[in-house]
All heavy atoms as atom14 arrays in JSON, in Angstrom:
{
  "sequence": "MSSKKSIIKVTKGGRLYKRTADFFQQKDIVAAITELANSDLVKEINKKEKRELETT",
  "atom14_mask": [
    [1, 1, 1, 1, 1, 1, 1, 1, 0, 0, 0, 0, 0, 0],
    [1, 1, 1, 1, 1, 1, 0, 0, 0, 0, 0, 0, 0, 0],
    [1, 1, 1, 1, 1, 1, 0, 0, 0, 0, 0, 0, 0, 0],
    [1, 1, 1, 1, 1, 1, 1, 1, 1, 0, 0, 0, 0, 0],
    [1, 1, 1, 1, 1, 1, 1, 1, 1, 0, 0, 0, 0, 0],
    [1, 1, 1, 1, 1, 1, 0, 0, 0, 0, 0, 0, 0, 0],
    [1, 1, 1, 1, 1, 1, 1, 1, 0, 0, 0, 0, 0, 0],
    [1, 1, 1, 1, 1, 1, 1, 1, 0, 0, 0, 0, 0, 0],
    [1, 1, 1, 1, 1, 1, 1, 1, 1, 0, 0, 0, 0, 0],
    [1, 1, 1, 1, 1, 1, 1, 0, 0, 0, 0, 0, 0, 0],
    [1, 1, 1, 1, 1, 1, 1, 0, 0, 0, 0, 0, 0, 0],
    [1, 1, 1, 1, 1, 1, 1, 1, 1, 0, 0, 0, 0, 0],
    [1, 1, 1, 1, 0, 0, 0, 0, 0, 0, 0, 0, 0, 0],
    [1, 1, 1, 1, 0, 0, 0, 0, 0, 0, 0, 0, 0, 0],
    [1, 1, 1, 1, 1, 1, 1, 1, 1, 1, 1, 0, 0, 0],
    [1, 1, 1, 1, 1, 1, 1, 1, 0, 0, 0, 0, 0, 0],
    [1, 1, 1, 1, 1, 1, 1, 1, 1, 1, 1, 1, 0, 0],
    [1, 1, 1, 1, 1, 1, 1, 1, 1, 0, 0, 0, 0, 0],
    [1, 1, 1, 1, 1, 1, 1, 1, 1, 1, 1, 0, 0, 0],
    [1, 1, 1, 1, 1, 1, 1, 0, 0, 0, 0, 0, 0, 0],
    [1, 1, 1, 1, 1, 0, 0, 0, 0, 0, 0, 0, 0, 0],
    [1, 1, 1, 1, 1, 1, 1, 1, 0, 0, 0, 0, 0, 0],
    [1, 1, 1, 1, 1, 1, 1, 1, 1, 1, 1, 0, 0, 0],
    [1, 1, 1, 1, 1, 1, 1, 1, 1, 1, 1, 0, 0, 0],
    [1, 1, 1, 1, 1, 1, 1, 1, 1, 0, 0, 0, 0, 0],
    [1, 1, 1, 1, 1, 1, 1, 1, 1, 0, 0, 0, 0, 0],
    [1, 1, 1, 1, 1, 1, 1, 1, 1, 0, 0, 0, 0, 0],
    [1, 1, 1, 1, 1, 1, 1, 1, 0, 0, 0, 0, 0, 0],
    [1, 1, 1, 1, 1, 1, 1, 1, 0, 0, 0, 0, 0, 0],
    [1, 1, 1, 1, 1, 1, 1, 0, 0, 0, 0, 0, 0, 0],
    [1, 1, 1, 1, 1, 0, 0, 0, 0, 0, 0, 0, 0, 0],
    [1, 1, 1, 1, 1, 0, 0, 0, 0, 0, 0, 0, 0, 0],
    [1, 1, 1, 1, 1, 1, 1, 1, 0, 0, 0, 0, 0, 0],
    [1, 1, 1, 1, 1, 1, 1, 0, 0, 0, 0, 0, 0, 0],
    [1, 1, 1, 1, 1, 1, 1, 1, 1, 0, 0, 0, 0, 0],
    [1, 1, 1, 1, 1, 1, 1, 1, 0, 0, 0, 0, 0, 0],
    [1, 1, 1, 1, 1, 0, 0, 0, 0, 0, 0, 0, 0, 0],
    [1, 1, 1, 1, 1, 1, 1, 1, 0, 0, 0, 0, 0, 0],
    [1, 1, 1, 1, 1, 1, 0, 0, 0, 0, 0, 0, 0, 0],
    [1, 1, 1, 1, 1, 1, 1, 1, 0, 0, 0, 0, 0, 0],
    [1, 1, 1, 1, 1, 1, 1, 1, 0, 0, 0, 0, 0, 0],
    [1, 1, 1, 1, 1, 1, 1, 0, 0, 0, 0, 0, 0, 0],
    [1, 1, 1, 1, 1, 1, 1, 1, 1, 0, 0, 0, 0, 0],
    [1, 1, 1, 1, 1, 1, 1, 1, 1, 0, 0, 0, 0, 0],
    [1, 1, 1, 1, 1, 1, 1, 1, 0, 0, 0, 0, 0, 0],
    [1, 1, 1, 1, 1, 1, 1, 1, 0, 0, 0, 0, 0, 0],
    [1, 1, 1, 1, 1, 1, 1, 1, 1, 0, 0, 0, 0, 0],
    [1, 1, 1, 1, 1, 1, 1, 1, 1, 0, 0, 0, 0, 0],
    [1, 1, 1, 1, 1, 1, 1, 1, 1, 0, 0, 0, 0, 0],
    [1, 1, 1, 1, 1, 1, 1, 1, 1, 0, 0, 0, 0, 0],
    [1, 1, 1, 1, 1, 1, 1, 1, 1, 1, 1, 0, 0, 0],
    [1, 1, 1, 1, 1, 1, 1, 1, 1, 0, 0, 0, 0, 0],
    [1, 1, 1, 1, 1, 1, 1, 1, 0, 0, 0, 0, 0, 0],
    [1, 1, 1, 1, 1, 1, 1, 1, 1, 0, 0, 0, 0, 0],
    [1, 1, 1, 1, 1, 1, 1, 0, 0, 0, 0, 0, 0, 0],
    [1, 1, 1, 1, 1, 1, 1, 0, 0, 0, 0, 0, 0, 0]
  ],
  "atom14_positions": [
    [[-26.15, -48.01, -130.53], [-27.44, -48.49, -130.06], [-27.35, -49.95, -129.61], [-26.58, -50.72, -130.14], [-28.47, -48.27, -131.15], [-29.87, -48.54, -130.75], [-30.44, -47.24, -129.63], [-32.02, -47.82, -129.26], [0.0, 0.0, 0.0], [0.0, 0.0, 0.0], [0.0, 0.0, 0.0], [0.0, 0.0, 0.0], [0.0, 0.0, 0.0], [0.0, 0.0, 0.0]],
    [[-28.15, -50.36, -128.74], [-28.17, -51.69, -128.21], [-28.73, -52.66, -129.23], [-29.64, -52.33, -130.0], [-29.0, -51.78, -126.92], [-28.48, -50.93, -125.97], [0.0, 0.0, 0.0], [0.0, 0.0, 0.0], [0.0, 0.0, 0.0], [0.0, 0.0, 0.0], [0.0, 0.0, 0.0], [0.0, 0.0, 0.0], [0.0, 0.0, 0.0], [0.0, 0.0, 0.0]],
    [[-28.28, -53.91, -129.14], [-28.84, -54.95, -130.02], [-30.15, -55.4, -129.38], [-30.35, -55.26, -128.19], [-27.88, -56.06, -130.16], [-27.75, -56.8, -128.95], [0.0, 0.0, 0.0], [0.0, 0.0, 0.0], [0.0, 0.0, 0.0], [0.0, 0.0, 0.0], [0.0, 0.0, 0.0], [0.0, 0.0, 0.0], [0.0, 0.0, 0.0], [0.0, 0.0, 0.0]],
    [[-31.01, -55.92, -130.21], [-32.34, -56.37, -129.71], [-32.24, -57.48, -128.73], [-33.03, -57.61, -127.83], [-33.2, -56.79, -130.85], [-33.65, -55.65, -131.75], [-34.51, -56.11, -132.88], [-34.98, -54.97, -133.79], [-35.87, -55.37, -134.83], [0.0, 0.0, 0.0], [0.0, 0.0, 0.0], [0.0, 0.0, 0.0], [0.0, 0.0, 0.0], [0.0, 0.0, 0.0]],
    [[-31.16, -58.32, -128.81], [-31.02, -59.44, -127.9], [-30.68, -58.99, -126.49], [-30.95, -59.69, -125.53], [-29.89, -60.39, -128.43], [-30.28, -61.11, -129.66], [-29.17, -62.05, -130.09], [-29.55, -62.74, -131.42], [-28.47, -63.63, -131.85], [0.0, 0.0, 0.0], [0.0, 0.0, 0.0], [0.0, 0.0, 0.0], [0.0, 0.0, 0.0], [0.0, 0.0, 0.0]],
    [[-30.05, -57.83, -126.34], [-29.66, -57.41, -124.99], [-30.75, -56.58, -124.29], [-30.69, -56.38, -123.09], [-28.39, -56.52, -125.05], [-28.62, -55.3, -125.71], [0.0, 0.0, 0.0], [0.0, 0.0, 0.0], [0.0, 0.0, 0.0], [0.0, 0.0, 0.0], [0.0, 0.0, 0.0], [0.0, 0.0, 0.0], [0.0, 0.0, 0.0], [0.0, 0.0, 0.0]],
    [[-31.81, -56.21, -125.02], [-32.87, -55.48, -124.37], [-33.97, -56.48, -123.93], [-34.43, -57.29, -124.67], [-33.49, -54.48, -125.41], [-32.46, -53.42, -125.77], [-34.72, -53.81, -124.82], [-32.89, -52.54, -126.87], [0.0, 0.0, 0.0], [0.0, 0.0, 0.0], [0.0, 0.0, 0.0], [0.0, 0.0, 0.0], [0.0, 0.0, 0.0], [0.0, 0.0, 0.0]],
    [[-34.33, -56.4, -122.67], [-35.27, -57.37, -122.1], [-36.67, -56.74, -121.89], [-37.64, -57.47, -121.76], [-34.77, -58.01, -120.81], [-34.46, -56.92, -119.77], [-33.58, -58.84, -121.09], [-34.07, -57.52, -118.4], [0.0, 0.0, 0.0], [0.0, 0.0, 0.0], [0.0, 0.0, 0.0], [0.0, 0.0, 0.0], [0.0, 0.0, 0.0], [0.0, 0.0, 0.0]],
    [[-36.77, -55.4, -121.88], [-38.05, -54.75, -121.63], [-38.02, -53.36, -122.2], [-37.02, -52.66, -122.13], [-38.36, -54.73, -120.13], [-39.71, -54.1, -119.8], [-39.93, -54.09, -118.31], [-41.23, -53.41, -117.96], [-41.45, -53.32, -116.57], [0.0, 0.0, 0.0], [0.0, 0.0, 0.0], [0.0, 0.0, 0.0], [0.0, 0.0, 0.0], [0.0, 0.0, 0.0]],
    [[-39.13, -52.89, -122.79], [-39.33, -51.55, -123.3], [-40.61, -51.04, -122.72], [-41.63, -51.7, -122.8], [-39.35, -51.48, -124.82], [-39.53, -50.08, -125.31], [-38.08, -52.11, -125.43], [0.0, 0.0, 0.0], [0.0, 0.0, 0.0], [0.0, 0.0, 0.0], [0.0, 0.0, 0.0], [0.0, 0.0, 0.0], [0.0, 0.0, 0.0], [0.0, 0.0, 0.0]],
    [[-40.58, -49.81, -122.13], [-41.81, -49.26, -121.56], [-42.48, -48.33, -122.57], [-41.88, -47.94, -123.55], [-41.53, -48.49, -120.25], [-40.71, -47.35, -120.62], [-40.81, -49.32, -119.23], [0.0, 0.0, 0.0], [0.0, 0.0, 0.0], [0.0, 0.0, 0.0], [0.0, 0.0, 0.0], [0.0, 0.0, 0.0], [0.0, 0.0, 0.0], [0.0, 0.0, 0.0]],
    [[-43.7, -47.94, -122.27], [-44.42, -47.02, -123.14], [-43.71, -45.68, -123.18], [-43.81, -44.96, -124.15], [-45.87, -46.82, -122.63], [-46.74, -48.01, -122.8], [-48.13, -47.73, -122.29], [-49.0, -48.93, -122.44], [-50.37, -48.72, -121.9], [0.0, 0.0, 0.0], [0.0, 0.0, 0.0], [0.0, 0.0, 0.0], [0.0, 0.0, 0.0], [0.0, 0.0, 0.0]],
    [[-43.02, -45.33, -122.11], [-42.29, -44.07, -122.04], [-40.99, -44.09, -122.79], [-40.29, -43.06, -122.87], [0.0, 0.0, 0.0], [0.0, 0.0, 0.0], [0.0, 0.0, 0.0], [0.0, 0.0, 0.0], [0.0, 0.0, 0.0], [0.0, 0.0, 0.0], [0.0, 0.0, 0.0], [0.0, 0.0, 0.0], [0.0, 0.0, 0.0], [0.0, 0.0, 0.0]],
    [[-40.62, -45.25, -123.34], [-39.37, -45.32, -124.13], [-38.17, -45.8, -123.37], [-37.08, -45.81, -123.9], [0.0, 0.0, 0.0], [0.0, 0.0, 0.0], [0.0, 0.0, 0.0], [0.0, 0.0, 0.0], [0.0, 0.0, 0.0], [0.0, 0.0, 0.0], [0.0, 0.0, 0.0], [0.0, 0.0, 0.0], [0.0, 0.0, 0.0], [0.0, 0.0, 0.0]],
    [[-38.32, -46.23, -122.14], [-37.15, -46.72, -121.38], [-36.85, -48.13, -121.82], [-37.75, -48.95, -122.05], [-37.5, -46.73, -119.89], [-37.54, -45.37, -119.3], [-37.76, -45.46, -117.8], [-37.88, -44.11, -117.28], [-37.54, -43.81, -116.04], [-37.13, -44.72, -115.21], [-37.7, -42.58, -115.66], [0.0, 0.0, 0.0], [0.0, 0.0, 0.0], [0.0, 0.0, 0.0]],
    [[-35.54, -48.4, -121.98], [-35.06, -49.7, -122.37], [-34.37, -50.32, -121.15], [-33.56, -49.7, -120.48], [-34.05, -49.57, -123.52], [-34.56, -48.9, -124.75], [-33.43, -48.78, -125.76], [-35.73, -49.62, -125.38], [0.0, 0.0, 0.0], [0.0, 0.0, 0.0], [0.0, 0.0, 0.0], [0.0, 0.0, 0.0], [0.0, 0.0, 0.0], [0.0, 0.0, 0.0]],
    [[-34.69, -51.57, -120.88], [-34.11, -52.3, -119.78], [-33.19, -53.37, -120.35], [-33.64, -54.11, -121.22], [-35.13, -52.9, -118.82], [-35.87, -51.83, -118.06], [-36.95, -51.16, -118.58], [-35.44, -51.44, -116.79], [-37.61, -50.16, -117.89], [-36.08, -50.47, -116.06], [-37.18, -49.84, -116.61], [-37.77, -48.82, -115.91], [0.0, 0.0, 0.0], [0.0, 0.0, 0.0]],
    [[-31.97, -53.42, -119.87], [-30.98, -54.42, -120.35], [-30.64, -55.39, -119.21], [-30.83, -55.08, -118.06], [-29.69, -53.71, -120.77], [-29.86, -52.69, -121.82], [-28.56, -52.02, -122.1], [-27.99, -52.63, -123.34], [-26.7, -52.13, -123.74], [0.0, 0.0, 0.0], [0.0, 0.0, 0.0], [0.0, 0.0, 0.0], [0.0, 0.0, 0.0], [0.0, 0.0, 0.0]],
    [[-30.11, -56.53, -119.62], [-29.58, -57.49, -118.62], [-28.4, -56.8, -117.97], [-27.62, -56.08, -118.6], [-29.15, -58.77, -119.3], [-30.31, -59.6, -119.82], [-29.82, -60.87, -120.46], [-30.93, -61.72, -120.86], [-31.64, -61.52, -122.03], [-31.28, -60.59, -122.85], [-32.65, -62.29, -122.28], [0.0, 0.0, 0.0], [0.0, 0.0, 0.0], [0.0, 0.0, 0.0]],
    [[-28.18, -57.11, -116.69], [-27.13, -56.55, -115.94], [-25.75, -56.83, -116.57], [-24.93, -55.95, -116.71], [-27.14, -57.05, -114.49], [-28.43, -56.74, -113.94], [-26.04, -56.4, -113.63], [0.0, 0.0, 0.0], [0.0, 0.0, 0.0], [0.0, 0.0, 0.0], [0.0, 0.0, 0.0], [0.0, 0.0, 0.0], [0.0, 0.0, 0.0], [0.0, 0.0, 0.0]],
    [[-25.54, -58.06, -116.98], [-24.26, -58.43, -117.61], [-24.0, -57.63, -118.88], [-22.9, -57.13, -119.1], [-24.27, -59.91, -117.9], [0.0, 0.0, 0.0], [0.0, 0.0, 0.0], [0.0, 0.0, 0.0], [0.0, 0.0, 0.0], [0.0, 0.0, 0.0], [0.0, 0.0, 0.0], [0.0, 0.0, 0.0], [0.0, 0.0, 0.0], [0.0, 0.0, 0.0]],
    [[-25.05, -57.39, -119.68], [-24.91, -56.6, -120.91], [-24.58, -55.12, -120.58], [-23.78, -54.51, -121.24], [-26.19, -56.67, -121.76], [-26.42, -58.04, -122.34], [-25.48, -58.8, -122.5], [-27.6, -58.33, -122.6], [0.0, 0.0, 0.0], [0.0, 0.0, 0.0], [0.0, 0.0, 0.0], [0.0, 0.0, 0.0], [0.0, 0.0, 0.0], [0.0, 0.0, 0.0]],
    [[-25.22, -54.64, -119.53], [-24.97, -53.25, -119.1], [-23.52, -53.06, -118.7], [-22.86, -52.11, -119.18], [-25.91, -52.88, -117.97], [-25.65, -51.51, -117.4], [-26.16, -50.4, -118.07], [-24.92, -51.34, -116.26], [-25.92, -49.15, -117.55], [-24.69, -50.11, -115.72], [-25.17, -48.97, -116.39], [0.0, 0.0, 0.0], [0.0, 0.0, 0.0], [0.0, 0.0, 0.0]],
    [[-23.02, -53.93, -117.88], [-21.65, -53.78, -117.38], [-20.53, -54.12, -118.39], [-19.39, -53.87, -118.15], [-21.43, -54.55, -116.04], [-22.08, -53.9, -114.9], [-23.26, -54.42, -114.33], [-21.58, -52.75, -114.37], [-23.86, -53.82, -113.22], [-22.2, -52.11, -113.31], [-23.33, -52.68, -112.72], [0.0, 0.0, 0.0], [0.0, 0.0, 0.0], [0.0, 0.0, 0.0]],
    [[-20.92, -54.68, -119.52], [-19.92, -54.95, -120.59], [-19.73, -53.8, -121.55], [-18.84, -53.83, -122.37], [-20.31, -56.24, -121.35], [-20.17, -57.47, -120.51], [-20.66, -58.7, -121.26], [-21.19, -58.62, -122.35], [-20.53, -59.89, -120.63], [0.0, 0.0, 0.0], [0.0, 0.0, 0.0], [0.0, 0.0, 0.0], [0.0, 0.0, 0.0], [0.0, 0.0, 0.0]],
    [[-20.56, -52.75, -121.41], [-20.45, -51.6, -122.32], [-19.14, -50.88, -122.03], [-18.71, -50.71, -120.91], [-21.61, -50.64, -122.1], [-22.98, -51.19, -122.47], [-24.05, -50.21, -122.16], [-24.4, -49.39, -122.99], [-24.57, -50.31, -120.93], [0.0, 0.0, 0.0], [0.0, 0.0, 0.0], [0.0, 0.0, 0.0], [0.0, 0.0, 0.0], [0.0, 0.0, 0.0]],
    [[-18.48, -50.43, -123.11], [-17.16, -49.8, -122.97], [-17.18, -48.58, -122.09], [-16.31, -48.4, -121.25], [-16.61, -49.44, -124.36], [-16.24, -50.61, -125.17], [-15.69, -50.21, -126.57], [-15.43, -51.41, -127.41], [-14.94, -51.04, -128.72], [0.0, 0.0, 0.0], [0.0, 0.0, 0.0], [0.0, 0.0, 0.0], [0.0, 0.0, 0.0], [0.0, 0.0, 0.0]],
    [[-18.19, -47.74, -122.22], [-18.24, -46.49, -121.39], [-18.52, -46.82, -119.95], [-17.99, -46.13, -119.06], [-19.26, -45.52, -121.96], [-20.68, -46.07, -122.1], [-20.8, -47.29, -122.2], [-21.63, -45.3, -122.13], [0.0, 0.0, 0.0], [0.0, 0.0, 0.0], [0.0, 0.0, 0.0], [0.0, 0.0, 0.0], [0.0, 0.0, 0.0], [0.0, 0.0, 0.0]],
    [[-19.25, -47.88, -119.65], [-19.51, -48.29, -118.25], [-18.25, -48.84, -117.67], [-17.88, -48.49, -116.5], [-20.67, -49.27, -118.16], [-21.98, -48.67, -118.75], [-20.89, -49.71, -116.72], [-22.45, -47.38, -118.09], [0.0, 0.0, 0.0], [0.0, 0.0, 0.0], [0.0, 0.0, 0.0], [0.0, 0.0, 0.0], [0.0, 0.0, 0.0], [0.0, 0.0, 0.0]],
    [[-17.53, -49.67, -118.39], [-16.27, -50.25, -117.91], [-15.29, -49.13, -117.61], [-14.61, -49.13, -116.58], [-15.68, -51.26, -118.93], [-14.28, -51.68, -118.57], [-16.59, -52.46, -119.08], [0.0, 0.0, 0.0], [0.0, 0.0, 0.0], [0.0, 0.0, 0.0], [0.0, 0.0, 0.0], [0.0, 0.0, 0.0], [0.0, 0.0, 0.0], [0.0, 0.0, 0.0]],
    [[-15.2, -48.13, -118.51], [-14.28, -47.03, -118.3], [-14.65, -46.26, -117.05], [-13.77, -45.85, -116.29], [-14.29, -46.11, -119.55], [0.0, 0.0, 0.0], [0.0, 0.0, 0.0], [0.0, 0.0, 0.0], [0.0, 0.0, 0.0], [0.0, 0.0, 0.0], [0.0, 0.0, 0.0], [0.0, 0.0, 0.0], [0.0, 0.0, 0.0], [0.0, 0.0, 0.0]],
    [[-15.92, -45.98, -116.87], [-16.37, -45.22, -115.68], [-16.08, -45.96, -114.39], [-15.62, -45.36, -113.41], [-17.89, -44.91, -115.8], [0.0, 0.0, 0.0], [0.0, 0.0, 0.0], [0.0, 0.0, 0.0], [0.0, 0.0, 0.0], [0.0, 0.0, 0.0], [0.0, 0.0, 0.0], [0.0, 0.0, 0.0], [0.0, 0.0, 0.0], [0.0, 0.0, 0.0]],
    [[-16.34, -47.25, -114.41], [-16.05, -48.03, -113.16], [-14.56, -48.11, -112.91], [-14.14, -47.98, -111.74], [-16.66, -49.44, -113.28], [-18.19, -49.35, -113.29], [-16.17, -50.37, -112.19], [-18.91, -50.63, -113.61], [0.0, 0.0, 0.0], [0.0, 0.0, 0.0], [0.0, 0.0, 0.0], [0.0, 0.0, 0.0], [0.0, 0.0, 0.0], [0.0, 0.0, 0.0]],
    [[-13.77, -48.26, -113.92], [-12.29, -48.27, -113.79], [-11.81, -46.98, -113.25], [-10.99, -46.93, -112.31], [-11.63, -48.59, -115.11], [-12.1, -49.86, -115.59], [-10.11, -48.65, -114.97], [0.0, 0.0, 0.0], [0.0, 0.0, 0.0], [0.0, 0.0, 0.0], [0.0, 0.0, 0.0], [0.0, 0.0, 0.0], [0.0, 0.0, 0.0], [0.0, 0.0, 0.0]],
    [[-12.31, -45.89, -113.74], [-11.91, -44.54, -113.31], [-12.31, -44.36, -111.85], [-11.52, -43.84, -111.03], [-12.57, -43.46, -114.17], [-12.13, -42.08, -113.83], [-12.73, -41.02, -114.76], [-13.19, -41.38, -115.86], [-12.79, -39.87, -114.34], [0.0, 0.0, 0.0], [0.0, 0.0, 0.0], [0.0, 0.0, 0.0], [0.0, 0.0, 0.0], [0.0, 0.0, 0.0]],
    [[-13.51, -44.75, -111.47], [-13.95, -44.67, -110.08], [-13.1, -45.49, -109.14], [-12.72, -45.06, -108.1], [-15.41, -45.06, -109.97], [-16.0, -44.97, -108.6], [-15.96, -43.55, -107.99], [-17.46, -45.48, -108.61], [0.0, 0.0, 0.0], [0.0, 0.0, 0.0], [0.0, 0.0, 0.0], [0.0, 0.0, 0.0], [0.0, 0.0, 0.0], [0.0, 0.0, 0.0]],
    [[-12.82, -46.75, -109.56], [-12.04, -47.64, -108.74], [-10.63, -47.09, -108.46], [-10.03, -47.38, -107.42], [-11.95, -49.03, -109.38], [0.0, 0.0, 0.0], [0.0, 0.0, 0.0], [0.0, 0.0, 0.0], [0.0, 0.0, 0.0], [0.0, 0.0, 0.0], [0.0, 0.0, 0.0], [0.0, 0.0, 0.0], [0.0, 0.0, 0.0], [0.0, 0.0, 0.0]],
    [[-10.09, -46.33, -109.43], [-8.76, -45.75, -109.27], [-8.76, -44.35, -108.69], [-7.71, -43.69, -108.61], [-8.05, -45.76, -110.61], [-7.76, -47.16, -111.13], [-7.47, -48.03, -110.34], [-7.91, -47.36, -112.43], [0.0, 0.0, 0.0], [0.0, 0.0, 0.0], [0.0, 0.0, 0.0], [0.0, 0.0, 0.0], [0.0, 0.0, 0.0], [0.0, 0.0, 0.0]],
    [[-9.92, -43.85, -108.27], [-10.01, -42.5, -107.79], [-9.47, -42.38, -106.36], [-9.35, -43.34, -105.61], [-11.48, -42.07, -107.81], [-12.22, -42.72, -106.77], [0.0, 0.0, 0.0], [0.0, 0.0, 0.0], [0.0, 0.0, 0.0], [0.0, 0.0, 0.0], [0.0, 0.0, 0.0], [0.0, 0.0, 0.0], [0.0, 0.0, 0.0], [0.0, 0.0, 0.0]],
    [[-9.12, -41.15, -106.0], [-8.59, -40.87, -104.69], [-9.64, -41.18, -103.6], [-9.29, -41.59, -102.53], [-8.16, -39.4, -104.56], [-6.92, -39.11, -105.44], [-6.18, -40.08, -105.76], [-6.72, -37.94, -105.76], [0.0, 0.0, 0.0], [0.0, 0.0, 0.0], [0.0, 0.0, 0.0], [0.0, 0.0, 0.0], [0.0, 0.0, 0.0], [0.0, 0.0, 0.0]],
    [[-10.89, -40.94, -103.89], [-11.94, -41.18, -102.93], [-12.03, -42.65, -102.54], [-12.06, -42.97, -101.36], [-13.31, -40.74, -103.49], [-14.54, -41.01, -102.64], [-14.44, -40.23, -101.3], [-15.79, -40.64, -103.36], [0.0, 0.0, 0.0], [0.0, 0.0, 0.0], [0.0, 0.0, 0.0], [0.0, 0.0, 0.0], [0.0, 0.0, 0.0], [0.0, 0.0, 0.0]],
    [[-11.98, -43.55, -103.5], [-12.03, -45.0, -103.24], [-10.79, -45.39, -102.5], [-10.84, -46.21, -101.58], [-12.25, -45.79, -104.56], [-12.1, -47.24, -104.28], [-13.59, -45.47, -105.12], [0.0, 0.0, 0.0], [0.0, 0.0, 0.0], [0.0, 0.0, 0.0], [0.0, 0.0, 0.0], [0.0, 0.0, 0.0], [0.0, 0.0, 0.0], [0.0, 0.0, 0.0]],
    [[-9.66, -44.88, -102.87], [-8.38, -45.22, -102.17], [-8.46, -44.81, -100.72], [-7.99, -45.54, -99.82], [-7.2, -44.55, -102.85], [-6.88, -45.21, -104.24], [-5.8, -44.48, -104.95], [-5.59, -45.02, -106.33], [-4.57, -44.29, -107.06], [0.0, 0.0, 0.0], [0.0, 0.0, 0.0], [0.0, 0.0, 0.0], [0.0, 0.0, 0.0], [0.0, 0.0, 0.0]],
    [[-9.0, -43.63, -100.47], [-9.14, -43.15, -99.08], [-10.09, -44.02, -98.27], [-9.85, -44.33, -97.14], [-9.61, -41.68, -99.1], [-9.57, -41.03, -97.73], [-8.17, -40.95, -97.16], [-7.21, -40.72, -97.89], [-8.04, -41.1, -95.91], [0.0, 0.0, 0.0], [0.0, 0.0, 0.0], [0.0, 0.0, 0.0], [0.0, 0.0, 0.0], [0.0, 0.0, 0.0]],
    [[-11.18, -44.44, -98.89], [-12.16, -45.27, -98.23], [-11.48, -46.64, -97.88], [-11.67, -47.16, -96.77], [-13.4, -45.52, -99.1], [-14.22, -44.23, -99.18], [-14.26, -46.68, -98.57], [-15.3, -44.24, -100.23], [0.0, 0.0, 0.0], [0.0, 0.0, 0.0], [0.0, 0.0, 0.0], [0.0, 0.0, 0.0], [0.0, 0.0, 0.0], [0.0, 0.0, 0.0]],
    [[-10.74, -47.15, -98.79], [-10.04, -48.42, -98.58], [-8.99, -48.34, -97.45], [-8.87, -49.19, -96.6], [-9.34, -48.93, -99.85], [-10.35, -49.4, -100.85], [-11.47, -49.8, -100.53], [-9.93, -49.42, -102.1], [0.0, 0.0, 0.0], [0.0, 0.0, 0.0], [0.0, 0.0, 0.0], [0.0, 0.0, 0.0], [0.0, 0.0, 0.0], [0.0, 0.0, 0.0]],
    [[-8.28, -47.16, -97.38], [-7.31, -46.95, -96.33], [-8.05, -46.92, -94.97], [-7.59, -47.48, -93.98], [-6.55, -45.63, -96.52], [-5.51, -45.71, -97.55], [-4.82, -44.37, -97.7], [-3.91, -44.29, -98.9], [-3.32, -42.96, -99.0], [0.0, 0.0, 0.0], [0.0, 0.0, 0.0], [0.0, 0.0, 0.0], [0.0, 0.0, 0.0], [0.0, 0.0, 0.0]],
    [[-9.16, -46.19, -94.93], [-9.9, -46.08, -93.66], [-10.44, -47.41, -93.23], [-10.35, -47.78, -92.01], [-11.1, -45.13, -93.89], [-11.93, -44.87, -92.64], [-13.06, -43.93, -92.88], [-13.89, -43.74, -91.65], [-15.05, -42.9, -91.84], [0.0, 0.0, 0.0], [0.0, 0.0, 0.0], [0.0, 0.0, 0.0], [0.0, 0.0, 0.0], [0.0, 0.0, 0.0]],
    [[-10.97, -48.23, -94.12], [-11.43, -49.55, -93.77], [-10.29, -50.45, -93.25], [-10.44, -51.21, -92.31], [-12.1, -50.21, -94.99], [-13.48, -49.62, -95.28], [-14.13, -50.25, -96.48], [-13.49, -51.06, -97.22], [-15.32, -49.91, -96.77], [0.0, 0.0, 0.0], [0.0, 0.0, 0.0], [0.0, 0.0, 0.0], [0.0, 0.0, 0.0], [0.0, 0.0, 0.0]],
    [[-9.15, -50.33, -93.89], [-7.98, -51.11, -93.49], [-7.56, -50.76, -92.06], [-7.25, -51.61, -91.26], [-6.84, -50.93, -94.45], [-5.64, -51.77, -94.18], [-4.55, -51.56, -95.22], [-3.35, -52.41, -94.9], [-2.27, -52.21, -95.91], [0.0, 0.0, 0.0], [0.0, 0.0, 0.0], [0.0, 0.0, 0.0], [0.0, 0.0, 0.0], [0.0, 0.0, 0.0]],
    [[-7.47, -49.42, -91.76], [-7.13, -48.98, -90.43], [-8.14, -49.49, -89.4], [-7.76, -49.91, -88.31], [-7.08, -47.46, -90.39], [-5.83, -46.85, -90.98], [-5.84, -45.37, -90.77], [-6.93, -44.84, -91.66], [-6.91, -43.7, -92.24], [-5.93, -42.88, -92.09], [-7.91, -43.35, -93.01], [0.0, 0.0, 0.0], [0.0, 0.0, 0.0], [0.0, 0.0, 0.0]],
    [[-9.43, -49.47, -89.72], [-10.47, -49.92, -88.78], [-10.33, -51.45, -88.55], [-10.49, -51.9, -87.43], [-11.85, -49.6, -89.31], [-12.18, -48.12, -89.29], [-13.52, -47.82, -89.92], [-14.2, -48.71, -90.46], [-13.89, -46.61, -89.94], [0.0, 0.0, 0.0], [0.0, 0.0, 0.0], [0.0, 0.0, 0.0], [0.0, 0.0, 0.0], [0.0, 0.0, 0.0]],
    [[-9.96, -52.18, -89.55], [-9.77, -53.64, -89.4], [-8.54, -53.91, -88.53], [-8.57, -54.89, -87.73], [-9.67, -54.32, -90.72], [-10.92, -54.46, -91.51], [-10.62, -55.03, -92.93], [-11.93, -55.33, -90.81], [0.0, 0.0, 0.0], [0.0, 0.0, 0.0], [0.0, 0.0, 0.0], [0.0, 0.0, 0.0], [0.0, 0.0, 0.0], [0.0, 0.0, 0.0]],
    [[-7.5, -53.12, -88.68], [-6.28, -53.32, -87.92], [-6.49, -52.97, -86.44], [-5.76, -53.57, -85.6], [-5.15, -52.48, -88.52], [-4.68, -53.03, -89.87], [-3.67, -52.09, -90.52], [-3.46, -50.96, -90.01], [-3.13, -52.5, -91.54], [0.0, 0.0, 0.0], [0.0, 0.0, 0.0], [0.0, 0.0, 0.0], [0.0, 0.0, 0.0], [0.0, 0.0, 0.0]],
    [[-7.38, -52.13, -86.11], [-7.57, -51.72, -84.72], [-8.57, -52.62, -83.98], [-8.68, -52.52, -82.77], [-8.09, -50.24, -84.64], [-9.32, -50.14, -85.36], [-7.06, -49.32, -85.18], [0.0, 0.0, 0.0], [0.0, 0.0, 0.0], [0.0, 0.0, 0.0], [0.0, 0.0, 0.0], [0.0, 0.0, 0.0], [0.0, 0.0, 0.0], [0.0, 0.0, 0.0]],
    [[-9.22, -53.5, -84.69], [-10.18, -54.41, -84.06], [-9.62, -55.74, -83.73], [-8.63, -56.15, -84.14], [-11.48, -54.59, -84.89], [-11.1, -55.08, -86.18], [-12.26, -53.34, -84.97], [0.0, 0.0, 0.0], [0.0, 0.0, 0.0], [0.0, 0.0, 0.0], [0.0, 0.0, 0.0], [0.0, 0.0, 0.0], [0.0, 0.0, 0.0], [0.0, 0.0, 0.0]]
  ]
}
């Protein structure tokens, strides 16, 4: 569970809002971003952008 210091807003519906920096420091978020950055999809997008830059 989040510490009280990292929560900046709580709604009546029970939603908790955190600071962006606190959100991105969570272990599961870091793991998900790392996995996505190393995915074939991102690699293919980067290759496509590189080819487009080389042709201009």
